[in-house]
C-alpha angles and dihedrals in degrees: 000000000000135000094209133017115222125194110187094184117127090204135021131178086226117327106237093169089057092051091046091052090050090048087054089052097249122145109246131209117202139166114279101248135126092258096052092043086056093044100050101022109186092335098085144052115249123200134169099257089195093061112092111244096006095114092044091052092050092049091047090052091051091048089050091056106273105163111259098194132241118320090208090055090052091049091048093048092050095047096042094049102034107019119099094261090055094046099039098083091053093049092048090049090050092050090049093050090050091050092244125138113247118253119249 
């Protein structure tokens, strides 16, 4: 029951909670790092979590009416990139390179 999902982590091994929030259509705010830029693409807000007041300013802008984007676009981005149909080709390629038969 949130209007925005905030991850204040500077580093994550992946960021499943962020992807789940995007899949639910929520706007997400993450640290501005290469990993999180890759993870959310253009479907999230990125701020320097180490900069005093940066997160508070971003939240205030959203509360004041800053556009947060399209929930359907966030859901689509999350499911296309991280849902099974998006991941399946990479897994099959990995199995092939390892000389393993692909699972059914």
